[in-house]
C-alpha positions as semicolon CSV with decimal commas, in nm:
position;residue;x (nm);y (nm);z (nm)
1;X;0,000;0,000;0,000
2;X;0,126;0,347;-0,088
3;X;0,223;0,527;0,231
4;X;0,115;0,869;0,107
5;X;-0,252;0,784;0,051
6;X;-0,527;0,987;0,213
7;X;-0,785;0,834;0,455
8;X;-1,048;0,839;0,179
9;X;-0,821;0,655;-0,063
10;X;-0,752;0,390;0,201
11;X;-1,126;0,368;0,276
12;X;-1,212;0,310;-0,091
13;X;-0,949;0,037;-0,119
14;X;-1,098;-0,141;0,184
15;X;-1,452;-0,112;0,045
16;X;-1,343;-0,259;-0,290
17;X;-1,225;-0,571;-0,108
18;X;-1,561;-0,624;0,064
19;X;-1,831;-0,818;-0,131
20;X;-2,118;-0,609;-0,267
21;X;-2,379;-0,812;-0,081
22;X;-2,282;-0,609;0,229
23;X;-2,418;-0,257;0,275
24;X;-2,117;-0,031;0,219
25;X;-2,277;0,309;0,170
26;X;-2,191;0,610;0,381
27;X;-2,387;0,625;0,704
28;X;-2,407;0,252;0,749
29;X;-2,223;0,061;1,021
30;X;-1,965;-0,104;0,797
31;X;-1,872;0,224;0,628
32;X;-1,838;0,404;0,962
33;X;-1,614;0,134;1,109
34;X;-1,384;0,119;0,805
35;X;-1,368;0,499;0,789
36;X;-1,238;0,510;1,147
37;X;-0,984;0,237;1,070
38;X;-0,871;0,424;0,757
39;X;-0,807;0,743;0,952
40;X;-0,596;0,562;1,210
41;X;-0,414;0,359;0,945
42;X;-0,328;0,676;0,752
43;X;-0,170;0,819;1,065
44;X;0,021;0,495;1,126
45;X;0,146;0,479;0,768
46;X;0,277;0,834;0,793
47;X;0,469;0,737;1,105
48;X;0,605;0,429;0,931
49;X;0,715;0,648;0,639
50;X;0,898;0,874;0,881
51;X;1,067;0,577;1,050
52;X;1,159;0,422;0,715
53;X;1,319;0,750;0,605
54;X;1,561;0,720;0,897
55;X;1,706;0,408;0,735
56;X;1,836;0,621;0,445
57;X;2,156;0,802;0,541
58;X;2,077;1,076;0,290
59;X;1,779;1,182;0,504
60;X;1,979;1,215;0,826
61;X;2,162;1,509;0,974
62;X;2,326;1,618;1,296
63;X;2,334;1,370;1,583
64;X;2,117;1,117;1,398
65;X;2,368;1,109;1,111
66;X;2,660;1,070;1,352
67;X;2,491;0,780;1,533
68;X;2,392;0,602;1,209
69;X;2,744;0,618;1,065
70;X;2,928;0,535;1,386
71;X;2,713;0,227;1,452
72;X;2,783;0,088;1,106
73;X;3,143;0,187;1,040
74;X;3,292;0,337;1,355
75;X;3,352;0,666;1,171
76;X;3,308;0,972;1,394
77;X;3,258;1,334;1,302
78;X;3,587;1,527;1,301
79;X;3,600;1,796;1,568
80;X;3,672;2,163;1,523
81;X;4,032;2,259;1,602
82;X;4,179;2,558;1,783
83;X;4,392;2,810;1,598
84;X;4,735;2,881;1,744
85;X;5,000;3,146;1,698
86;X;5,258;3,368;1,861
87;X;5,203;3,713;2,007
88;X;5,467;3,976;2,076
89;X;5,424;4,162;2,405
90;X;5,605;4,463;2,544
91;X;5,665;4,562;2,904
92;X;5,814;4,416;3,217
93;X;5,604;4,147;3,379
94;X;5,486;3,790;3,366
95;X;5,237;3,646;3,119
96;X;5,069;3,345;3,278
97;X;4,890;3,052;3,119
98;X;4,532;3,163;3,053
99;X;4,603;3,537;3,021
100;X;4,383;3,680;2,747
101;X;4,445;3,876;2,428
102;X;4,184;3,993;2,180
103;X;4,119;4,133;1,833
104;X;3,897;4,431;1,747
105;X;3,642;4,174;1,632
106;X;3,638;4,020;1,982
107;X;3,815;3,700;1,880
108;X;3,986;3,600;2,203
109;X;4,312;3,411;2,256
110;X;4,480;3,281;2,569
111;X;4,843;3,224;2,657
112;X;4,938;2,856;2,661
113;X;5,272;2,911;2,830
114;X;5,410;3,119;3,115
115;X;5,670;3,374;3,013
116;X;5,868;3,643;3,198
117;X;5,889;3,950;2,977
118;X;6,167;4,204;3,003
119;X;6,123;4,472;2,741
120;X;5,991;4,260;2,454
121;X;5,909;3,892;2,425
122;X;5,690;3,639;2,249
123;X;5,422;3,411;2,392
124;X;5,248;3,113;2,235
125;X;4,871;3,160;2,222
126;X;4,562;2,960;2,132
127;X;4,215;3,078;2,036
128;X;3,954;3,009;2,303
129;X;3,695;2,934;2,034
130;X;3,738;2,637;1,804
131;X;3,706;2,682;1,431
132;X;3,843;2,894;1,152
133;X;3,722;3,208;1,329
134;X;4,056;3,190;1,513
135;X;4,262;3,223;1,194
136;X;4,328;3,597;1,207
137;X;4,571;3,807;1,000
138;X;4,885;3,979;1,122
139;X;4,860;4,294;1,335
140;X;4,507;4,210;1,453
141;X;4,553;4,092;1,815
142;X;4,618;4,423;1,990
143;X;4,396;4,422;2,298
144;X;4,418;4,277;2,647
145;X;4,062;4,244;2,786
146;X;4,205;4,184;3,135
147;X;4,502;4,393;3,247
148;X;4,828;4,201;3,278
149;X;5,052;4,366;3,535
150;X;5,357;4,524;3,373
151;X;5,254;4,440;3,014
152;X;5,187;4,752;2,807
153;X;5,098;4,627;2,459
154;X;5,060;4,322;2,239
155;X;5,048;4,239;1,871
156;X;5,072;3,935;1,647
157;X;5,343;3,972;1,383
158;X;5,235;3,648;1,218
159;X;4,887;3,526;1,131
160;X;4,736;3,256;1,347
161;X;4,641;2,927;1,184
162;X;4,532;2,572;1,245
163;X;4,170;2,651;1,325
164;X;3,922;2,436;1,134
165;X;3,546;2,409;1,169
166;X;3,371;2,090;1,271
167;X;3,318;1,845;0,987
168;X;2,997;1,918;0,799
169;X;2,717;1,665;0,752
170;X;2,800;1,650;0,380
171;X;3,167;1,569;0,438
172;X;3,085;1,313;0,707
173;X;2,832;1,146;0,477
174;X;3,083;1,142;0,191
175;X;3,342;0,971;0,413
176;X;3,080;0,709;0,497
177;X;3,012;0,645;0,127
178;X;3,385;0,629;0,056
179;X;3,423;0,364;0,326
180;X;3,160;0,154;0,149
181;X;3,274;0,214;-0,208
182;X;3,652;0,225;-0,176
183;X;3,796;-0,098;-0,032
184;X;4,077;0,025;0,193
185;X;4,305;-0,261;0,289
186;X;4,673;-0,350;0,333
187;X;4,801;0,002;0,277
188;X;4,648;0,050;-0,068
189;X;4,565;0,391;-0,218
190;X;4,223;0,402;-0,052
191;X;4,382;0,329;0,284
192;X;4,613;0,631;0,261
193;X;4,322;0,849;0,155
194;X;4,115;0,728;0,450
195;X;4,397;0,787;0,697
196;X;4,449;1,138;0,565
197;X;4,081;1,230;0,595
198;X;4,061;1,096;0,949
199;X;4,273;1,391;1,067
200;X;4,074;1,692;1,190
201;X;4,080;1,971;0,933
202;X;4,154;1,763;0,622
203;X;3,894;1,804;0,349
204;X;4,034;1,568;0,086
205;X;4,351;1,393;-0,025
206;X;4,519;1,263;-0,337
207;X;4,762;0,972;-0,329
208;X;5,059;0,921;-0,561
209;X;5,206;0,571;-0,521
210;X;5,570;0,494;-0,601
211;X;5,641;0,863;-0,655
212;X;6,013;0,818;-0,581
213;X;6,042;0,448;-0,643
214;X;5,933;0,138;-0,453
215;X;5,800;0,179;-0,098
216;X;5,738;0,556;-0,142
217;X;5,400;0,726;-0,126
218;X;5,309;1,092;-0,160
219;X;4,993;1,228;0,003
220;X;4,862;1,567;-0,111
221;X;4,601;1,728;0,112
222;X;4,363;2,023;0,117
223;X;4,176;2,158;0,417
224;X;3,805;2,162;0,503
225;X;3,753;2,469;0,284
226;X;3,917;2,290;-0,010
227;X;4,214;2,525;0,007
228;X;4,585;2,451;0,049
229;X;4,657;2,310;0,396
230;X;4,867;2,509;0,639
231;X;5,194;2,378;0,781
232;X;5,044;2,255;1,107
233;X;4,782;2,046;0,928
234;X;5,045;1,890;0,703
235;X;5,250;1,805;1,013
236;X;4,947;1,646;1,183
237;X;4,877;1,422;0,885
238;X;5,245;1,331;0,852
239;X;5,259;1,240;1,221
240;X;4,945;1,029;1,191
241;X;5,050;0,830;0,885
242;X;5,431;0,806;0,899
243;X;5,607;1,020;1,163
244;X;5,927;1,179;1,026
245;X;5,899;0,969;0,709
246;X;6,093;0,679;0,860
247;X;5,893;0,391;0,718
248;X;5,915;0,221;1,058
249;X;5,541;0,165;1,088
250;X;5,504;0,399;1,387
251;X;5,197;0,557;1,230
252;X;4,912;0,415;1,028
253;X;5,132;0,326;0,729
254;X;5,273;-0,028;0,727
255;X;5,641;-0,102;0,794
256;X;5,857;-0,023;0,494
257;X;5,627;0,239;0,345
258;X;5,783;0,585;0,333
259;X;5,500;0,837;0,317
260;X;5,554;1,207;0,244
261;X;5,266;1,445;0,314
262;X;5,245;1,785;0,141
263;X;4,985;2,052;0,086
264;X;4,834;2,112;-0,254
265;X;4,976;2,419;-0,424
266;X;4,733;2,697;-0,517
267;X;4,622;2,740;-0,877
268;X;4,516;3,104;-0,875
269;X;4,197;3,197;-1,054
270;X;4,134;3,557;-1,160
271;X;3,805;3,639;-1,330
272;X;3,703;3,947;-1,523
273;X;3,343;4,002;-1,633
274;X;3,103;4,275;-1,735
275;X;2,780;4,189;-1,555
276;X;2,441;4,350;-1,607
277;X;2,265;4,388;-1,273
278;X;1,897;4,451;-1,211
279;X;1,826;4,800;-1,075
280;X;1,601;4,640;-0,812
281;X;1,902;4,489;-0,633
282;X;2,202;4,627;-0,450
283;X;2,494;4,598;-0,691
284;X;2,756;4,537;-0,425
285;X;2,551;4,259;-0,269
286;X;2,513;4,093;-0,608
287;X;2,889;4,110;-0,665
288;X;2,942;3,944;-0,330
289;X;2,692;3,666;-0,415
290;X;2,857;3,605;-0,752
291;X;3,196;3,574;-0,581
292;X;3,055;3,333;-0,322
293;X;2,884;3,121;-0,589
294;X;3,200;3,081;-0,794
295;X;3,391;3,005;-0,475
296;X;3,146;2,725;-0,401
297;X;3,197;2,588;-0,751
298;X;3,574;2,577;-0,698
299;X;3,513;2,399;-0,369
300;X;3,292;2,139;-0,540
301;X;3,553;2,048;-0,802
302;X;3,857;2,051;-0,572
303;X;4,038;1,717;-0,613
304;X;3,734;1,593;-0,811
305;X;3,807;1,740;-1,154
306;X;4,130;1,844;-1,319
307;X;3,987;2,145;-1,500
308;X;3,771;2,448;-1,436
309;X;3,487;2,482;-1,684
310;X;3,462;2,824;-1,851
311;X;3,097;2,755;-1,933
312;X;3,008;2,663;-1,576
313;X;3,172;2,981;-1,444
314;X;2,935;3,173;-1,670
315;X;2,637;2,975;-1,546
316;X;2,735;3,041;-1,185
317;X;2,721;3,414;-1,258
318;X;2,374;3,387;-1,411
319;X;2,252;3,165;-1,126
320;X;2,236;3,471;-0,899
321;X;1,894;3,632;-0,890
322;X;1,938;3,991;-0,998
323;X;2,208;3,921;-1,256
324;X;2,043;3,975;-1,594
325;X;2,332;3,898;-1,828
326;X;2,708;3,918;-1,868
327;X;2,974;3,966;-2,136
328;X;3,353;3,985;-2,177
329;X;3,408;3,696;-1,936
330;X;3,768;3,585;-1,901
331;X;3,926;3,338;-1,662
332;X;4,299;3,396;-1,616
333;X;4,277;3,613;-1,930
334;X;4,138;3,318;-2,128
335;X;3,799;3,224;-2,268
336;X;3,853;2,851;-2,231
337;X;3,875;2,587;-1,960
338;X;4,160;2,611;-1,709
339;X;4,353;2,294;-1,630
340;X;4,472;2,195;-1,285
341;X;4,772;1,969;-1,221
342;X;4,761;1,671;-0,988
343;X;4,921;1,857;-0,698
344;X;4,724;2,180;-0,745
345;X;4,391;2,310;-0,619
346;X;4,197;2,605;-0,757
347;X;4,197;2,919;-0,541
348;X;3,983;3,219;-0,629
349;X;4,211;3,522;-0,608
350;X;3,961;3,780;-0,723
351;X;3,683;3,888;-0,958
352;X;3,700;4,215;-1,150
353;X;3,360;4,352;-1,244
354;X;3,401;4,569;-1,550
355;X;3,179;4,876;-1,553
């Protein structure tokens, strides 16, 4: 029986199964009884439909998705990570573990070491909030929300990094499907890819076997945002698979396998286009949406395709409501597809909107 039938449809199906020598018209006892049963059965079927939908991983999200996948494969959602960096402080005093520093945007960091400062010194810090919000540029951490005795000023001369958001439902679901579809065993290519993506912050990986002869493996990674991985993420993956590239089997890689982990190199994408915007929309907002839409396209094809489609870039511009048309579109000064090498990942450097 179709689960999405109405009570009346269920009622009519019941009545068709009852011989005509019984009185089945509305208002009679048999009709009334079956009508009541049909109403309750419709409600039950809807509940069964809801329960059945929970057996399809594509219908799940959040905690339900985590539980479904963990029970069947042991895969767990990757946690958000905390950005770290170094801050330069001036004054004469002691910075203690837990002392706070802050950006103008109220992104807060804490000292993770105790340091006596005489004149000028540096202190290792960590963001108090997990996620990429903690990856801030240079010269942005200039405040101390709580006074530190003897310390007059602070500033970060290097950007902070290593902060990655919690794994999304889509990425978690994709790892589940990869586990089912890609038979990882005995240190094969799929095994190295799985190990790489088990590390918090890794979005995808490419594996090059025998890249420097027998027993050598190269792993190329990108982060959750499908951008080149920072140094700390590369180090984490290296440590997890084959610490110090010794081949001694002290990580996930089997004994005798020398694994080298690197970040993908950026393949810069610069776009120029003359777009016609509707007068009913804010032009600057439309430019922002176009940029975001193309960025999402680059994220979708990262490590999935080895070229950027010129035609699809055009379609992504027209996908935005309020963009009426465009002309003079170039990608890296070309009007053709842009190829990407095995160790590269596309990075959108900018879009020039020609007036």
